DSSP file (Angstrom, degrees, kcal/mol; ACC not computed):
  #  RESIDUE AA STRUCTURE BP1 BP2  ACC     N-H-->O    O-->H-N    N-H-->O    O-->H-N    TCO  KAPPA ALPHA  PHI   PSI    X-CA   Y-CA   Z-CA
    1    1 A M     >        0   0    0      0, 0.0     4,-1.8     0, 0.0     5,-0.2   0.000 360.0 360.0 360.0 -36.8  -72.7  -44.2   89.6
    2    2 A T  H  >  +     0   0    0      1,-0.2     4,-1.9     2,-0.2     5,-0.1   0.872 360.0  53.2 -65.2 -38.1  -71.4  -40.7   88.7
    3    3 A K  H  > S+     0   0    0      1,-0.2     4,-2.0     2,-0.2    -1,-0.2   0.887 107.5  51.3 -65.0 -39.0  -69.7  -42.0   85.6
    4    4 A A  H  > S+     0   0    0      1,-0.2     4,-2.3     2,-0.2    -1,-0.2   0.892 108.9  50.8 -64.7 -40.4  -73.0  -43.7   84.4
    5    5 A K  H  X S+     0   0    0     -4,-1.8     4,-2.8     1,-0.2    -1,-0.2   0.883 108.1  53.2 -64.7 -37.8  -74.9  -40.4   84.9
    6    6 A L  H  X S+     0   0    0     -4,-1.9     4,-2.4     2,-0.2    -2,-0.2   0.913 109.8  47.6 -64.1 -42.6  -72.2  -38.6   82.9
    7    7 A Y  H  X S+     0   0    0     -4,-2.0     4,-2.3     2,-0.2    -2,-0.2   0.907 113.3  47.7 -64.2 -42.4  -72.7  -41.0   80.0
    8    8 A I  H  X S+     0   0    0     -4,-2.3     4,-2.6     2,-0.2    -2,-0.2   0.924 112.3  49.4 -64.7 -44.4  -76.5  -40.7   80.2
    9    9 A F  H  X S+     0   0    0     -4,-2.8     4,-2.5     1,-0.2    -2,-0.2   0.910 111.6  49.2 -61.2 -43.2  -76.2  -36.9   80.3
   10   10 A T  H  X S+     0   0    0     -4,-2.4     4,-2.3     2,-0.2    -1,-0.2   0.903 111.5  49.2 -63.3 -41.7  -73.9  -36.9   77.3
   11   11 A A  H  X S+     0   0    0     -4,-2.3     4,-2.1     2,-0.2    -2,-0.2   0.918 112.5  47.2 -64.8 -43.4  -76.2  -39.2   75.3
   12   12 A L  H  X S+     0   0    0     -4,-2.6     4,-2.4     2,-0.2    -2,-0.2   0.901 111.6  50.9 -64.8 -40.8  -79.2  -37.0   76.1
   13   13 A L  H  X S+     0   0    0     -4,-2.5     4,-2.5     1,-0.2     5,-0.2   0.907 109.3  50.9 -62.9 -42.2  -77.3  -33.8   75.1
   14   14 A T  H  X S+     0   0    0     -4,-2.3     4,-2.0     1,-0.2    -1,-0.2   0.909 110.9  48.4 -62.4 -42.8  -76.3  -35.4   71.8
   15   15 A L  H  X S+     0   0    0     -4,-2.1     4,-1.6     2,-0.2    -2,-0.2   0.899 111.7  49.8 -64.1 -41.1  -79.9  -36.4   71.0
   16   16 A C  H  X S+     0   0    0     -4,-2.4     4,-1.1     1,-0.2    -2,-0.2   0.915 111.0  48.5 -65.2 -42.8  -81.1  -32.9   71.9
   17   17 A L  H  < S+     0   0    0     -4,-2.5     4,-0.5     1,-0.2     3,-0.3   0.873 109.5  53.4 -65.9 -36.3  -78.5  -31.2   69.7
   18   18 A G  H >< S+     0   0    0     -4,-2.0     3,-0.7     1,-0.2    -1,-0.2   0.845 105.6  54.0 -65.7 -33.4  -79.4  -33.6   66.8
   19   19 A A  H 3< S+     0   0    0     -4,-1.6    -1,-0.2     1,-0.2    -2,-0.2   0.769 107.3  51.6 -71.2 -25.5  -83.0  -32.6   67.1
   20   20 A C  T 3< S+     0   0    0     -4,-1.1    -1,-0.2    -3,-0.3    -2,-0.2   0.496  86.6 110.4 -89.2  -4.5  -82.1  -28.9   66.8
   21   21 A A  S <  S-     0   0    0     -3,-0.7     3,-0.1    -4,-0.5    -3,-0.0  -0.271  84.2 -81.9 -68.3 157.5  -80.1  -29.4   63.7
   22   22 A P        -     0   0    0      0, 0.0    -1,-0.1     0, 0.0    -2,-0.0  -0.217  57.4 -94.9 -57.8 151.3  -81.4  -28.1   60.3
   23   23 A G    >   -     0   0    0      1,-0.1     3,-1.4    -3,-0.1    -4,-0.0  -0.141  28.7-111.1 -66.0 163.1  -83.9  -30.2   58.6
   24   24 A Q  T 3  S+     0   0    0      1,-0.3    27,-0.9    -3,-0.1    -1,-0.1   0.650 116.2  56.6 -70.7 -14.1  -82.9  -32.7   55.9
   25   25 A N  T 3  S+     0   0    0     25,-0.2    -1,-0.3    26,-0.1     2,-0.2   0.318  80.3 113.8-100.9   8.2  -84.7  -30.6   53.3
   26   26 A D    <   -     0   0    0     -3,-1.4     2,-0.3   127,-0.1   127,-0.1  -0.524  42.1-176.2 -77.7 146.8  -82.8  -27.4   54.0
   27   27 A F  E     +A  152   0A   0    125,-0.7   125,-2.0    -2,-0.2     2,-0.3  -0.987   9.4 165.9-144.8 134.4  -80.5  -26.1   51.3
   28   28 A C  E     +A  151   0A   0     -2,-0.3     2,-0.3   123,-0.2   123,-0.2  -0.969   3.8 167.8-149.7 131.1  -78.1  -23.1   51.4
   29   29 A E  E     -A  150   0A   0    121,-2.0   121,-2.5    -2,-0.3     2,-0.3  -0.988  12.8-162.1-149.1 136.5  -75.4  -22.2   49.0
   30   30 A F  E     -A  149   0A   0     -2,-0.3     2,-0.4   119,-0.3   119,-0.3  -0.880   6.6-151.6-117.3 149.7  -73.2  -19.1   48.5
   31   31 A R  E     -A  148   0A   0    117,-3.0   117,-2.1    -2,-0.3     2,-0.4  -0.987  16.5-134.0-119.7 129.3  -71.1  -18.0   45.5
   32   32 A Q  E     -A  147   0A   0     -2,-0.4   115,-0.2   115,-0.2   114,-0.1  -0.672  21.8-141.3 -78.9 131.1  -68.1  -15.7   46.0
   33   33 A L        -     0   0    0    113,-2.9     5,-0.1    -2,-0.4    -1,-0.0  -0.671  27.8 -94.3 -93.0 150.7  -68.0  -12.9   43.4
   34   34 A P    >   -     0   0    0      0, 0.0     3,-1.5     0, 0.0    -1,-0.1  -0.264  24.3-127.4 -63.7 147.8  -64.8  -11.7   41.9
   35   35 A E  T 3  S+     0   0    0      1,-0.3   109,-0.2   108,-0.1     3,-0.1   0.813 109.5  63.2 -63.6 -29.5  -62.9   -8.8   43.5
   36   36 A K  T 3  S-     0   0    0      1,-0.3    -1,-0.3   107,-0.1     2,-0.1   0.588 120.6 -94.6 -73.1  -8.8  -62.8   -7.1   40.1
   37   37 A G    <   -     0   0    0     -3,-1.5     2,-0.8   108,-0.1    -1,-0.3  -0.397  36.9 -70.7 118.7 166.6  -66.6   -7.0   40.2
   38   38 A W  E     -F  142   0B   0    104,-3.2   104,-2.7    -2,-0.1    -5,-0.0  -0.860  50.2-141.2 -99.3 106.7  -69.7   -8.8   39.0
   39   39 A A  E >   -F  141   0B   0     -2,-0.8     3,-1.4   102,-0.2    96,-0.3  -0.333  18.0-117.4 -70.0 149.5  -70.0   -8.5   35.2
   40   40 A Y  T 3  S+     0   0    0    100,-2.8    -1,-0.1     1,-0.3   101,-0.1   0.846 113.7  46.8 -55.6 -39.1  -73.5   -8.0   33.7
   41   41 A G  T 3  S+     0   0    0     99,-0.2     2,-0.5    93,-0.1    -1,-0.3   0.534  84.0 109.3 -84.7  -6.4  -73.2  -11.3   31.7
   42   42 A D    <   -     0   0    0     -3,-1.4     2,-0.4    93,-0.0    93,-0.4  -0.606  51.9-165.6 -76.6 120.0  -72.0  -13.4   34.6
   43   43 A T        -     0   0    0     -2,-0.5     2,-0.4    91,-0.1    91,-0.2  -0.892   9.0-147.9-109.9 134.6  -74.7  -15.8   35.7
   44   44 A L  E     -G  133   0C   0     89,-3.1    89,-2.7    -2,-0.4     2,-0.4  -0.849  13.3-152.6-100.8 135.9  -74.7  -17.7   39.0
   45   45 A C  E     -G  132   0C   0     -2,-0.4     2,-0.4    87,-0.2    87,-0.2  -0.911  13.1-178.3-114.6 136.0  -76.3  -21.2   39.0
   46   46 A F  E     -G  131   0C   0     85,-2.4    85,-3.2    -2,-0.4   103,-0.0  -0.999   5.1-172.9-130.8 133.0  -77.8  -22.9   42.1
   47   47 A T        -     0   0    0     -2,-0.4    83,-0.2    83,-0.2     2,-0.1  -0.905  17.4-146.6-128.2 103.1  -79.3  -26.4   42.1
   48   48 A P        -     0   0    0      0, 0.0    80,-2.5     0, 0.0     2,-0.5  -0.405   7.6-161.9 -70.6 143.6  -81.0  -27.4   45.3
   49   49 A L        -     0   0    0     78,-0.2     2,-0.3    79,-0.1    78,-0.1  -0.931  11.6-174.7-127.5 106.1  -80.9  -31.0   46.3
   50   50 A F        -     0   0    0     -2,-0.5   -25,-0.2     2,-0.1   -23,-0.1  -0.723  32.2-130.0-100.8 150.2  -83.5  -32.0   48.9
   51   51 A A  S    S+     0   0    0    -27,-0.9     2,-0.8    -2,-0.3   -26,-0.1   0.859 101.6  63.4 -64.8 -35.2  -83.8  -35.3   50.6
   52   52 A D  S >  S-     0   0    0      1,-0.1     3,-1.5   -28,-0.0    -2,-0.1  -0.832  74.2-160.1 -93.0 111.0  -87.5  -35.4   49.7
   53   53 A S  T 3  S+     0   0    0     -2,-0.8    74,-0.4     1,-0.3    -1,-0.1   0.653  88.6  54.3 -69.3 -15.5  -87.7  -35.5   45.9
   54   54 A T  T 3  S+     0   0    0     72,-0.1    -1,-0.3     2,-0.0     2,-0.1   0.465  84.8 113.1 -95.0  -1.8  -91.3  -34.2   45.9
   55   55 A L    <   -     0   0    0     -3,-1.5    72,-0.9    71,-0.0     2,-0.3  -0.395  46.6-165.9 -71.7 142.9  -90.6  -31.2   48.0
   56   56 A S  E     -B  126   0A   0     70,-0.2    99,-1.9    -2,-0.1     2,-0.3  -0.956  10.1-168.5-124.4 152.8  -90.9  -27.7   46.6
   57   57 A A  E     -BC 125 154A   0     68,-2.4    68,-3.4    -2,-0.3    97,-0.2  -0.954  24.5-116.9-142.6 155.3  -89.4  -24.6   48.3
   58   58 A I  E     - C   0 153A   0     95,-2.7    95,-2.7    -2,-0.3     2,-0.2  -0.796  37.6-124.0 -90.7 129.4  -89.5  -20.8   48.2
   59   59 A P  E     - C   0 152A   0      0, 0.0    60,-2.2     0, 0.0     2,-0.5  -0.495  19.1-160.1 -75.7 144.9  -86.1  -19.3   47.4
   60   60 A V  E     -DC 118 151A   0     91,-3.2    91,-2.6    58,-0.2     2,-0.4  -0.995  12.6-141.5-121.3 125.6  -84.6  -16.7   49.8
   61   61 A I  E     -DC 117 150A   0     56,-2.3    56,-2.3    -2,-0.5     2,-0.4  -0.707  19.4-175.9 -88.7 137.7  -81.9  -14.5   48.4
   62   62 A A  E     +DC 116 149A   0     87,-2.5    87,-3.6    -2,-0.4     2,-0.4  -1.000   4.5 177.4-131.5 134.3  -79.0  -13.6   50.7
   63   63 A L  E     -DC 115 148A   0     52,-2.6    52,-2.7    -2,-0.4     2,-0.5  -0.992  19.7-150.3-140.8 150.6  -76.2  -11.3   49.8
   64   64 A R  E     +DC 114 147A   0     83,-2.4    82,-2.7    -2,-0.4    83,-1.6  -0.968  25.4 165.2-118.1 128.9  -73.1   -9.9   51.4
   65   65 A H  E     -DC 113 145A   0     48,-2.2    48,-3.2    -2,-0.5    80,-0.2  -0.906  28.2-121.2-136.8 164.5  -71.9   -6.4   50.4
   66   66 A N  E >   -D  112   0A   0     78,-2.1     3,-1.7    -2,-0.3    46,-0.2  -0.553  35.4 -97.8-104.8 175.4  -69.5   -3.9   51.8
   67   67 A N  T 3  S+     0   0    0     44,-2.1    45,-0.1     1,-0.3    -1,-0.1   0.654 115.9  66.3 -66.7 -17.2  -70.0   -0.4   53.0
   68   68 A A  T 3   +     0   0    0     43,-0.3    -1,-0.3    76,-0.1    75,-0.1   0.465  64.4 127.0 -85.8  -1.5  -68.7    1.0   49.6
   69   69 A Y    <   -     0   0    0     -3,-1.7    75,-0.1    75,-0.3    -4,-0.0  -0.411  52.6-151.2 -58.5 123.0  -71.6   -0.4   47.6
   70   70 A P        +     0   0    0      0, 0.0     2,-0.3     0, 0.0    -1,-0.2   0.485  64.6  67.3 -83.8  -1.9  -72.8    2.8   45.8
   71   71 A Y        -     0   0    0      2,-0.1     3,-0.0     1,-0.1    -2,-0.0  -0.753  68.3-138.5-118.6 163.0  -76.5    1.9   45.4
   72   72 A S  S    S+     0   0    0     -2,-0.3    25,-2.3    25,-0.1    26,-2.0   0.494  87.3  24.1 -95.0  -5.5  -79.5    1.5   47.7
   73   73 A N  E     -H   96   0C   0     23,-0.3     2,-0.3    24,-0.2    23,-0.2  -0.879  64.1-137.8-146.7 177.7  -80.9   -1.5   45.9
   74   74 A L  E     -H   95   0C   0     21,-1.9    21,-2.9    -2,-0.3     2,-0.5  -0.935  13.4-148.2-146.0 119.2  -79.9   -4.4   43.6
   75   75 A W  E     -H   94   0C   0     -2,-0.3    61,-2.3    19,-0.2     2,-0.3  -0.772  23.5-176.1 -89.1 128.9  -82.0   -5.6   40.7
   76   76 A L  E     -HI  93 135C   0     17,-3.0    17,-3.0    -2,-0.5     2,-0.5  -0.922  21.4-147.8-125.4 149.4  -81.7   -9.3   40.0
   77   77 A E  E     -HI  92 134C   0     57,-2.8    57,-1.6    -2,-0.3     2,-0.5  -0.982  15.3-167.0-114.5 123.0  -83.1  -11.6   37.4
   78   78 A L  E     -HI  91 133C   0     13,-3.1    13,-2.9    -2,-0.5     2,-0.3  -0.941   9.6-178.1-110.7 128.4  -83.9  -15.2   38.5
   79   79 A S  E     +HI  90 132C   0     53,-2.1    53,-2.9    -2,-0.5     2,-0.3  -0.922   7.2 166.3-126.3 150.5  -84.5  -17.8   35.9
   80   80 A R  E     -HI  89 131C   0      9,-1.9     9,-3.4    -2,-0.3     2,-0.3  -0.980  40.7 -94.2-155.6 160.2  -85.4  -21.4   36.1
   81   81 A T  E     -H   88   0C   0     49,-0.7     7,-0.3    -2,-0.3    -2,-0.0  -0.571  45.5-119.5 -77.6 139.4  -86.7  -24.2   33.8
   82   82 A G    >   -     0   0    0      5,-3.4     3,-1.7    -2,-0.3    -1,-0.1  -0.088  31.4 -93.6 -71.7 175.6  -90.4  -24.6   33.8
   83   83 A A  T 3  S+     0   0    0      1,-0.3    -1,-0.1     2,-0.1    -2,-0.1   0.770 125.9  58.0 -63.2 -26.8  -92.3  -27.8   34.8
   84   84 A D  T 3  S-     0   0    0      1,-0.1    -1,-0.3     3,-0.0    -2,-0.0   0.465 105.9-129.9 -83.7   0.0  -92.4  -28.9   31.1
   85   85 A S  S <  S+     0   0    0     -3,-1.7    -2,-0.1     2,-0.2    -1,-0.1   0.494  93.6  72.2  66.5   6.8  -88.5  -28.7   31.0
   86   86 A T  S    S+     0   0    0     -5,-0.0     2,-0.2     2,-0.0    -1,-0.1   0.669  80.7  71.1-117.9 -30.6  -88.6  -26.7   27.8
   87   87 A S        -     0   0    0      1,-0.0    -5,-3.4     2,-0.0     2,-0.5  -0.541  69.3-139.0 -88.8 156.3  -89.8  -23.2   28.9
   88   88 A V  E     -H   81   0C   0     -7,-0.3     2,-0.5    -2,-0.2    -7,-0.2  -0.963   9.7-153.4-115.9 129.4  -87.8  -20.8   31.0
   89   89 A I  E     -H   80   0C   0     -9,-3.4    -9,-1.9    -2,-0.5     2,-0.4  -0.896  12.9-167.2-104.4 125.0  -89.4  -18.8   33.7
   90   90 A C  E     -H   79   0C   0     -2,-0.5     2,-0.4   -11,-0.2   -11,-0.2  -0.920   6.3-172.9-115.3 138.5  -87.9  -15.4   34.6
   91   91 A D  E     -H   78   0C   0    -13,-2.9   -13,-3.1    -2,-0.4     2,-0.5  -0.989  13.7-147.3-126.6 138.3  -88.6  -13.3   37.6
   92   92 A T  E     -H   77   0C   0     -2,-0.4     2,-0.4   -15,-0.2   -15,-0.2  -0.918  19.6-171.3-105.8 130.4  -87.2   -9.8   38.2
   93   93 A V  E     -H   76   0C   0    -17,-3.0   -17,-3.0    -2,-0.5     2,-0.7  -0.977  18.1-152.6-128.3 132.4  -86.5   -8.9   41.8
   94   94 A N  E     -H   75   0C   0     -2,-0.4     2,-0.7   -19,-0.2   -19,-0.2  -0.912  14.4-161.1-101.9 110.6  -85.6   -5.5   43.4
   95   95 A V  E     -H   74   0C   0    -21,-2.9   -21,-1.9    -2,-0.7     2,-0.7  -0.836   9.2-147.8 -95.4 112.7  -83.6   -6.2   46.6
   96   96 A R  E     +H   73   0C   0     -2,-0.7   -23,-0.3   -23,-0.2     3,-0.1  -0.722  22.7 172.8 -85.5 115.3  -83.7   -3.0   48.7
   97   97 A L        +     0   0    0    -25,-2.3     8,-3.5    -2,-0.7     9,-0.6   0.674  61.4  32.7 -97.7 -21.1  -80.5   -2.8   50.6
   98   98 A A  B    S-J  104   0D   0    -26,-2.0     6,-0.2     6,-0.3    -1,-0.1  -0.960  74.9-121.5-137.1 153.5  -80.8    0.7   52.3
   99   99 A D    >   -     0   0    0      4,-2.3     3,-1.9    -2,-0.3    -2,-0.1  -0.185  48.8 -84.8 -81.7-176.5  -83.6    2.8   53.6
  100  100 A I  T 3  S+     0   0    0      1,-0.3    -1,-0.1     2,-0.1   -28,-0.0   0.673 129.9  55.0 -67.0 -15.4  -84.4    6.3   52.3
  101  101 A Y  T 3  S-     0   0    0      2,-0.1    -1,-0.3     3,-0.0     3,-0.1   0.406 120.4-106.1 -95.8   0.9  -81.8    7.8   54.7
  102  102 A G  S <  S+     0   0    0     -3,-1.9     2,-0.4     1,-0.3    -2,-0.1   0.553  71.1 143.9  87.8   8.2  -79.0    5.5   53.3
  103  103 A R        -     0   0    0      1,-0.1    -4,-2.3     2,-0.0    -1,-0.3  -0.678  55.6-112.1 -82.9 132.7  -78.9    3.2   56.3
  104  104 A W  B     -J   98   0D   0     -2,-0.4    -6,-0.3    -6,-0.2    -1,-0.1  -0.373  16.0-152.1 -65.6 138.1  -78.1   -0.4   55.4
  105  105 A E  S    S+     0   0    0     -8,-3.5    -7,-0.1    -2,-0.1    -1,-0.1   0.756  71.2  81.4 -79.5 -27.6  -81.0   -2.8   56.0
  106  106 A G  S    S-     0   0    0     -9,-0.6     2,-0.3     9,-0.1     9,-0.3  -0.080  79.5-114.1 -75.5 176.1  -78.7   -5.8   56.5
  107  107 A H  E     +E  114   0A   0      7,-2.6     7,-3.1     2,-0.0     2,-0.3  -0.835  52.5 109.9-111.1 149.7  -76.8   -6.9   59.5
  108  108 A G  E     -E  113   0A   0     -2,-0.3     2,-0.3     5,-0.2     5,-0.2  -0.979  49.8-109.3 171.3-176.4  -73.1   -7.0   60.0
  109  109 A F  E >  S+E  112   0A   0      3,-0.6     3,-1.3    -2,-0.3     2,-0.2  -0.973  77.3   2.4-139.4 155.0  -70.1   -5.5   61.6
  110  110 A G  T 3  S-     0   0    0     -2,-0.3    -2,-0.0     1,-0.2     0, 0.0  -0.521 126.3 -31.4  69.6-135.8  -67.3   -3.4   60.3
  111  111 A A  T 3  S+     0   0    0     -2,-0.2   -44,-2.1   -45,-0.0     2,-0.4   0.235 117.9  87.7-102.9  13.0  -67.7   -2.6   56.6
  112  112 A S  E <   -DE  66 109A   0     -3,-1.3    -3,-0.6   -46,-0.2     2,-0.3  -0.937  51.5-176.5-120.6 137.3  -69.5   -5.8   55.6
  113  113 A Y  E     -DE  65 108A   0    -48,-3.2   -48,-2.2    -2,-0.4     2,-0.4  -0.942  13.7-152.6-130.3 149.1  -73.3   -6.5   55.7
  114  114 A Q  E     -DE  64 107A   0     -7,-3.1    -7,-2.6    -2,-0.3     2,-0.4  -0.988  14.3-175.3-121.9 134.5  -75.5   -9.5   55.0
  115  115 A F  E     -D   63   0A   0    -52,-2.7   -52,-2.6    -2,-0.4     2,-0.4  -0.991   2.9-170.6-129.7 134.8  -79.1   -9.0   53.8
  116  116 A T  E     +D   62   0A   0     -2,-0.4     2,-0.3   -54,-0.2   -54,-0.2  -0.955   4.7 179.0-124.8 147.3  -81.7  -11.8   53.3
  117  117 A D  E     -D   61   0A   0    -56,-2.3   -56,-2.3    -2,-0.4     2,-0.3  -0.965  28.3-125.6-149.4 127.8  -85.1  -11.4   51.6
  118  118 A T  E     -D   60   0A   0     -2,-0.3     2,-1.6   -58,-0.2   -58,-0.2  -0.582  21.4-138.0 -72.6 130.6  -87.8  -14.1   51.0
  119  119 A L    >   +     0   0    0    -60,-2.2     3,-1.5    -2,-0.3    -1,-0.1  -0.577  35.2 164.9 -91.5  74.3  -88.7  -14.0   47.3
  120  120 A S  T 3  S+     0   0    0     -2,-1.6    -1,-0.2     1,-0.3   -60,-0.0   0.719  71.3  60.1 -67.6 -20.8  -92.4  -14.3   47.7
  121  121 A T  T 3  S+     0   0    0     -3,-0.2     2,-0.4     2,-0.1    -1,-0.3   0.647  90.0  86.0 -80.3 -12.9  -93.1  -13.3   44.1
  122  122 A V  S <  S-     0   0    0     -3,-1.5     3,-0.1   -63,-0.2    -3,-0.0  -0.745  84.5-120.4 -91.7 132.0  -91.0  -16.2   42.9
  123  123 A A        -     0   0    0     -2,-0.4   -66,-0.1     1,-0.1    -2,-0.1  -0.284  44.5 -80.3 -65.7 154.0  -92.9  -19.5   42.5
  124  124 A P        -     0   0    0      0, 0.0     2,-0.4     0, 0.0   -66,-0.2  -0.174  43.1-132.9 -56.1 148.2  -91.6  -22.5   44.5
  125  125 A V  E     -B   57   0A   0    -68,-3.4   -68,-2.4    -3,-0.1     2,-0.1  -0.862  17.2-138.3-105.3 137.7  -88.6  -24.4   43.1
  126  126 A S  E >   -B   56   0A   0     -2,-0.4     3,-1.8   -70,-0.2   -70,-0.2  -0.405  39.7 -67.6 -90.6 169.7  -88.6  -28.2   42.9
  127  127 A N  T 3  S+     0   0    0    -72,-0.9   -78,-0.2   -74,-0.4    -1,-0.2  -0.303 118.7   3.1 -57.3 134.0  -85.8  -30.6   43.7
  128  128 A R  T 3  S+     0   0    0    -80,-2.5     2,-0.8     1,-0.2    -1,-0.3   0.638  90.3 140.6  62.2  18.5  -82.8  -30.4   41.3
  129  129 A Q    <   -     0   0    0     -3,-1.8    -1,-0.2   -81,-0.2     2,-0.2  -0.830  51.4-131.1 -92.2 113.1  -84.4  -27.5   39.4
  130  130 A T        -     0   0    0     -2,-0.8   -49,-0.7   -83,-0.2     2,-0.4  -0.410  20.3-164.4 -70.0 134.0  -81.6  -25.1   38.6
  131  131 A I  E     -GI  46  80C   0    -85,-3.2   -85,-2.4   -51,-0.2     2,-0.3  -0.979   5.6-156.9-118.1 131.2  -82.1  -21.5   39.4
  132  132 A T  E     -GI  45  79C   0    -53,-2.9   -53,-2.1    -2,-0.4     2,-0.4  -0.828   4.3-162.7-110.6 148.1  -79.8  -18.9   37.8
  133  133 A V  E     +GI  44  78C   0    -89,-2.7   -89,-3.1    -2,-0.3     2,-0.3  -0.992  15.3 161.1-131.3 133.7  -79.2  -15.4   39.2
  134  134 A R  E     - I   0  77C   0    -57,-1.6   -57,-2.8    -2,-0.4     2,-0.2  -0.987  37.2-112.6-145.9 153.2  -77.7  -12.4   37.4
  135  135 A H  E     - I   0  76C   0    -93,-0.4   -59,-0.2    -2,-0.3   -93,-0.0  -0.603  18.0-168.4 -84.8 148.3  -77.7   -8.7   38.1
  136  136 A I        +     0   0    0    -61,-2.3   -60,-0.1    -2,-0.2    -1,-0.1  -0.215  35.8 140.8-127.3  41.1  -79.6   -6.4   35.8
  137  137 A M        -     0   0    0    -62,-0.2     5,-0.0     2,-0.2   -63,-0.0  -0.307  67.3-103.9 -74.5 168.4  -78.3   -3.1   37.1
  138  138 A R  S    S+     0   0    0     -2,-0.1     2,-0.3     3,-0.0    -1,-0.1   0.025  95.7  83.2 -88.1  29.1  -77.5   -0.3   34.6
  139  139 A V  S    S-     0   0    0      1,-0.1    -2,-0.2   -99,-0.0     3,-0.1  -0.942  76.1-133.7-127.0 152.2  -73.8   -0.8   34.9
  140  140 A D  S    S+     0   0    0     -2,-0.3  -100,-2.8     1,-0.2     2,-0.5   0.922  96.0  26.9 -69.8 -43.9  -71.6   -3.3   33.1
  141  141 A T  E    S-F   39   0B   0   -102,-0.2     2,-0.5  -101,-0.1  -102,-0.2  -0.983  73.8-150.5-126.9 126.5  -69.7   -4.4   36.2
  142  142 A L  E     -F   38   0B   0   -104,-2.7  -104,-3.2    -2,-0.5     3,-0.3  -0.829  17.6-160.7 -98.3 126.0  -71.1   -4.2   39.7
  143  143 A H        +     0   0    0     -2,-0.5     3,-0.1  -106,-0.2  -107,-0.1  -0.673  60.3  31.0-105.6 159.2  -68.6   -3.6   42.5
  144  144 A D  S    S+     0   0    0     -2,-0.2   -78,-2.1     1,-0.2     2,-0.6   0.509  76.7 119.1  74.8   9.3  -68.7   -4.2   46.3
  145  145 A I  E     - C   0  65A   0     -3,-0.3   -80,-0.3   -80,-0.2    -1,-0.2  -0.942  39.5-178.5 -95.4 121.6  -71.1   -7.1   46.2
  146  146 A E  E     +     0   0A   0    -82,-2.7  -113,-2.9    -2,-0.6     2,-0.3   0.877  56.0   4.5 -93.1 -42.6  -69.0   -9.9   47.8
  147  147 A Q  E     -AC  32  64A   0    -83,-1.6   -83,-2.4  -115,-0.2     2,-0.4  -0.995  51.7-157.1-146.2 149.0  -71.3  -13.0   47.8
  148  148 A I  E     -AC  31  63A   0   -117,-2.1  -117,-3.0    -2,-0.3     2,-0.3  -0.993  21.3-179.8-124.2 134.9  -74.7  -14.1   46.6
  149  149 A G  E     -AC  30  62A   0    -87,-3.6   -87,-2.5    -2,-0.4     2,-0.4  -0.938  19.3-149.4-134.2 157.7  -76.5  -17.0   48.2
  150  150 A I  E     -AC  29  61A   0   -121,-2.5  -121,-2.0    -2,-0.3     2,-0.3  -0.996  13.0-176.5-126.1 130.7  -79.7  -18.9   47.8
  151  151 A L  E     -AC  28  60A   0    -91,-2.6   -91,-3.2    -2,-0.4     2,-0.5  -0.912  16.0-143.4-118.1 150.4  -81.5  -20.5   50.7
  152  152 A F  E     -AC  27  59A   0   -125,-2.0  -125,-0.7    -2,-0.3     2,-0.5  -0.974   6.0-158.6-122.4 128.6  -84.6  -22.6   50.2
  153  153 A V  E     - C   0  58A   0    -95,-2.7   -95,-2.7    -2,-0.5  -127,-0.1  -0.911  27.2-117.5-106.7 123.3  -87.5  -22.6   52.7
  154  154 A S  E     - C   0  57A   0     -2,-0.5   -97,-0.2   -97,-0.2  -128,-0.0  -0.290  12.2-154.6 -61.6 138.5  -89.8  -25.6   52.5
  155  155 A T              0   0    0    -99,-1.9    -1,-0.1     1,-0.2   -98,-0.1   0.445 360.0 360.0 -90.3  -2.4  -93.4  -24.9   51.6
  156  156 A E              0   0    0   -100,-0.3    -1,-0.2     0, 0.0    -2,-0.1   0.396 360.0 360.0-107.2 360.0  -94.6  -28.1   53.4
């Protein structure tokens, strides 16, 4: 009888853990930036693939930087193809990484921090609609940004 209870408990635990897993429409992808820095002309491309082809989602920017990042913010340009597949929609986003006292807004330990911000000013992105990201800071090569990621939060 004890063995049967163990099997039932294991099956129930497996079902519960499966119910807590991320949804089928979640998408998250990170790009590692070169150690030599992120050049002004380097564009990162992300193409979400959702199980529901009619779904649209709000992008969330996530970035990882180290303690040596010399600025309190990061200006980004996000571009995507419009609904008519011929126009390009560009959004400029100011990601604030530190407060007025220079304390990092992100979370982390050691010399590395991760910061996420919902891009509420950016219109929802549809399935398989490529979104490109590039920095538009006033330097040619941006150092100490380690990774850039895009997460998509379902609007439905």
